[in-house]
C-alpha positions in Angstrom: -39.3 -38.6 86.3 -38.9 -42.0 86.2 -35.0 -43.3 86.4 -33.8 -45.8 84.1 -32.5 -49.0 85.4 -29.0 -49.1 85.5 -27.5 -52.1 86.3 -23.6 -52.0 86.8 -21.0 -54.6 87.5 -17.2 -55.0 86.7 -17.1 -56.8 83.4 -20.2 -55.9 81.9 -21.4 -55.2 78.3 -23.5 -52.5 77.1 -25.3 -51.5 74.2 -25.7 -47.7 74.4 -27.5 -45.0 72.9 -27.8 -41.1 73.5 -30.0 -39.2 71.2 -30.0 -35.1 70.7 -32.7 -33.4 72.3 -35.7 -32.9 70.5 -34.1 -35.0 67.4 -31.9 -32.5 66.6 -28.3 -32.9 65.6 -25.3 -33.4 67.9 -22.8 -33.8 65.4 -22.5 -30.8 62.9 -18.7 -31.0 61.2 -16.1 -33.2 61.0 -14.3 -31.5 63.8 -17.5 -32.4 66.1 -17.2 -36.0 65.5 -13.3 -36.3 65.7 -13.6 -34.2 69.5 -16.4 -36.8 70.3 -14.1 -39.7 69.2 -11.5 -38.4 71.5 -13.4 -38.7 74.5 -14.2 -42.3 74.2 -10.6 -42.5 73.6 -9.9 -40.4 77.1 -12.8 -42.7 78.7 -10.6 -45.9 78.2 -7.5 -44.1 79.6 -9.1 -42.5 82.9 -12.0 -44.9 83.5 -10.8 -48.1 81.9 -13.9 -48.1 79.5 -13.4 -50.7 76.6 -15.0 -49.5 73.3 -16.1 -52.6 71.2 -18.0 -50.5 68.7 -19.3 -47.5 67.5 -21.4 -45.2 64.8 -21.7 -41.8 64.9 -25.2 -40.4 63.3 -26.1 -36.8 63.2 -28.5 -37.0 65.6 -27.6 -39.8 67.9 -24.8 -42.4 68.3 -24.2 -45.9 69.5 -21.5 -47.6 71.4 -20.7 -51.2 72.4 -18.8 -50.9 75.2 -17.4 -53.1 78.5 -16.9 -51.4 81.6 -14.0 -53.5 83.4 -14.9 -51.6 86.8 -18.3 -51.5 86.7 -18.5 -47.7 86.4 -20.9 -47.4 83.4 -22.5 -43.8 84.9 -19.0 -42.5 85.4 -17.9 -43.4 82.1 -21.3 -41.7 80.3 -21.1 -38.6 82.4 -17.6 -38.2 81.0 -18.2 -38.8 77.1 -21.5 -36.8 77.3 -20.7 -34.2 79.7 -17.5 -33.2 78.0 -18.6 -33.2 74.7 -21.7 -30.9 75.8 -19.2 -28.7 77.2 -17.2 -28.5 73.9 -20.4 -28.2 71.4 -22.1 -25.4 73.9 -18.7 -23.6 73.9 -18.1 -24.0 70.3 -21.5 -22.6 69.4 -22.1 -20.1 72.4 -25.2 -21.8 73.4 -26.2 -23.2 76.8 -28.4 -26.1 78.0 -28.6 -29.8 77.4 -27.4 -31.3 74.4 -28.6 -34.8 74.8 -32.1 -35.9 75.2 -32.5 -36.9 79.0 -30.7 -39.8 80.2 -28.4 -41.9 78.3 -30.1 -45.3 77.1 -27.8 -48.6 78.0 -29.1 -52.0 77.5 -27.0 -54.8 79.3 -26.1 -57.2 77.2 -24.9 -61.2 77.3 -22.0 -60.8 75.4 -21.4 -64.1 74.1 -25.0 -64.6 72.9 -25.4 -61.1 71.1 -22.0 -59.1 70.7 -21.6 -59.9 67.3 -25.2 -59.2 65.9 -25.1 -55.9 67.6 -21.9 -55.0 66.1 -23.6 -56.0 62.8 -26.5 -53.8 63.7 -24.3 -51.1 65.1 -22.3 -51.1 61.8 -25.3 -51.2 59.4 -27.2 -47.9 60.8 -25.9 -45.7 57.8 -26.9 -48.5 55.7 -30.5 -48.4 57.0 -30.8 -44.7 57.1 -30.0 -44.5 53.9 -26.9 -42.2 54.1 -24.6 -45.1 52.2 -25.4 -48.4 49.9 -22.4 -50.3 51.9 -21.1 -49.9 55.4 -17.5 -49.3 54.7 -18.3 -46.2 52.9 -19.6 -44.6 56.0 -16.3 -42.5 58.0 -17.7 -42.5 61.6 -18.2 -45.9 62.3 -15.9 -48.6 63.6 -16.6 -51.1 60.6 -13.8 -49.9 58.6 -11.5 -51.2 61.3 -13.2 -54.4 61.5 -12.4 -55.5 58.0 -8.9 -53.9 57.6 -9.7 -50.8 55.6 -8.0 -48.5 58.0 -5.7 -48.8 60.7 -7.1 -49.6 64.1 -6.8 -47.0 66.9 -5.3 -48.1 70.0 -8.5 -47.4 72.2 -10.7 -49.4 70.0 -10.8 -52.9 70.8 -11.8 -55.1 67.7 -10.2 -58.2 68.7 -12.9 -59.5 71.2 -15.6 -59.3 68.2 -13.1 -60.6 65.4 -12.1 -63.4 68.0 -15.6 -65.1 67.3 -14.8 -65.3 63.7 -11.1 -66.6 63.4 -7.7 -66.7 65.2 -5.9 -64.8 62.3 -6.6 -61.1 61.7 -7.2 -61.2 57.9 -9.3 -64.3 58.1 -11.5 -62.8 61.2 -12.0 -59.8 59.0 -13.1 -61.3 56.0 -15.5 -63.8 57.8 -16.6 -60.7 59.8 -17.4 -58.6 56.3 -19.2 -61.5 54.8 -21.4 -61.7 58.2 -22.4 -58.2 57.7 -23.0 -58.3 54.3 -25.5 -60.9 54.4 -27.8 -58.6 55.8 -26.8 -55.3 53.8 -29.5 -54.1 52.0 -32.0 -56.5 53.6 -34.9 -56.4 56.0 -34.0 -58.0 59.5 -35.2 -58.0 62.8 -33.5 -55.6 65.1 -31.2 -57.9 68.2 -32.5 -55.3 70.5 -36.3 -56.3 70.0 -35.4 -59.4 72.5 -34.7 -56.8 75.3 -36.5 -57.5 78.6 -37.8 -54.7 80.8 -35.9 -52.3 78.5 -32.8 -53.0 80.4 -31.4 -56.7 79.6 -30.6 -58.9 76.3 -29.7 -62.2 76.8 -30.5 -65.6 77.4 -33.1 -66.9 79.9 -30.5 -68.1 82.1 -28.5 -64.5 81.7 -31.6 -62.8 82.5 -32.5 -64.8 85.5 -28.7 -64.5 86.9 -28.9 -60.8 86.7 -32.2 -60.6 88.2 -31.2 -62.4 90.9 -28.1 -61.1 91.6 -28.6 -57.3 90.7 -32.2 -56.8 90.4 -33.4 -58.0 93.5 -31.6 -55.3 95.6 -33.8 -52.6 93.6 -37.2 -53.8 94.3 -38.4 -51.3 96.8 -37.3 -48.8 94.4 -40.9 -47.9 93.0 -39.5 -45.2 90.6 -38.0 -47.6 88.2 -40.7 -49.0 86.2 -38.4 -51.8 84.6 -38.0 -53.4 87.6 -41.6 -54.9 87.5 -41.2 -56.2 83.8 -38.0 -58.1 85.4 -39.1 -59.3 88.6 -42.6 -60.3 87.5 -42.6 -63.1 84.6 -45.7 -64.6 83.3 -45.6 -68.3 83.2 -46.0 -70.2 79.8 -49.4 -71.3 81.0 -50.6 -68.2 82.0 -49.6 -66.6 78.3 -51.2 -69.5 76.8 -54.6 -69.1 78.5 -54.6 -65.2 77.5 -53.8 -65.8 73.9 -56.3 -68.2 73.8 -58.7 -65.4 74.9 -57.9 -63.2 72.6 -57.1 -65.3 69.2 -60.2 -67.8 69.8 -61.0 -68.3 65.9 -57.2 -69.0 64.8 -55.6 -71.7 66.8 -52.8 -71.7 64.5 -51.8 -67.9 65.1 -52.6 -68.5 68.7 -49.7 -70.9 68.7 -47.4 -68.3 67.3 -48.3 -65.7 69.5 -47.8 -67.8 72.4 -44.2 -69.2 71.2 -43.4 -65.8 70.6 -44.6 -64.1 73.8 -43.4 -67.0 76.0 -39.4 -66.6 74.3 -39.9 -62.7 74.8 -41.2 -62.7 78.2 -41.8 -65.9 80.2 -38.3 -66.0 81.2 -38.3 -69.9 80.9 -35.4 -71.4 78.9 -35.9 -72.7 75.5 -35.8 -76.3 76.1 -38.6 -76.0 78.2 -40.6 -73.8 76.1 -39.9 -76.4 73.3 -41.2 -79.0 75.2 -44.3 -77.3 75.9 -44.8 -76.7 71.9 -43.1 -80.0 70.8 -40.4 -77.7 69.0 -36.6 -77.9 69.4 -35.3 -74.8 71.4 -33.3 -73.9 68.5 -37.0 -73.7 66.4 -38.4 -71.8 69.4 -36.0 -68.8 69.1 -36.4 -69.0 65.0 -40.2 -69.3 65.2 -40.3 -66.0 67.7 -38.0 -64.3 64.8 -40.4 -64.8 62.1 -43.5 -63.9 64.1 -41.5 -60.2 64.9 -41.3 -59.9 61.2 -44.9 -60.8 60.4 -45.8 -58.4 63.2 -44.1 -55.6 61.7 -46.0 -55.9 58.5 -49.3 -56.7 59.9 -50.7 -53.3 62.0 -53.9 -55.2 63.4 -52.0 -58.2 64.4 -49.5 -55.8 66.7 -52.5 -54.4 68.3 -54.0 -57.7 69.2 -50.3 -58.8 70.5 -50.3 -55.4 72.7 -53.7 -56.5 73.9 -52.2 -59.9 75.2 -49.4 -57.9 76.9 -51.8 -55.8 78.5 -53.8 -58.5 79.9 -50.5 -60.0 81.0 -49.3 -56.6 82.4 -45.6 -56.9 80.7 
């Protein structure tokens, strides 16, 4: 079985998810959820984990966490392992509770922490469990907006710090930030993940690849490595797109911008120069195209052909 790419270093941020085996529920009672949260708390005490946001659904969970000691695997062995032991003993069962290994995406915090926290807190709304995120008891959202007293082990200050220096003002602005997308269709920030492993700007991805990934290149059992170490140039992308979108020059341009943004690893300024678009316009054009693909199966299939030709 191919191993996931694990990039660990002091101060790294991650979006972590873990799902129940065969999509089965891993939280069946209030006591289960309280127990899981107690293991998050003990992870902050024993392994210096910093929990920035969380949401416990029925058959999976989401975490946004930071590892000052660079020990993600140790933290997650503790959380998932301790909870599995508790769950199995309580229900007189044996074996795995979670589906395979946990999934962790390394995140450029300054670029994506606020977006990911919003994505995490809107999970129950997207699932149709509640109409408003503050109605859901098992996420960290109520602490962010001041509805409940924040537990000592949960760090809301980092994310709220982007919204203001005063706690009350920051909480109000964060609520408005989340409500802006409540009930609306929007693209998941995780769509920008590269190599199933890293979410960040081109500069961040380049730095992580150079410093942390190059040393792993010889390991053929980590497929994500190729996506990170091999990046097609914008010119290659444009040429391949033209061969598949021959009859629609406007659409070919949109596809080229989107794939360059997601997969070339080239800075936005360079992509913008190539297409005579401001760098802020590149990200927005890519976002709009992602939404367009979500509504058009045939278009997704054609884009997948391009990605296949480029081997990305």
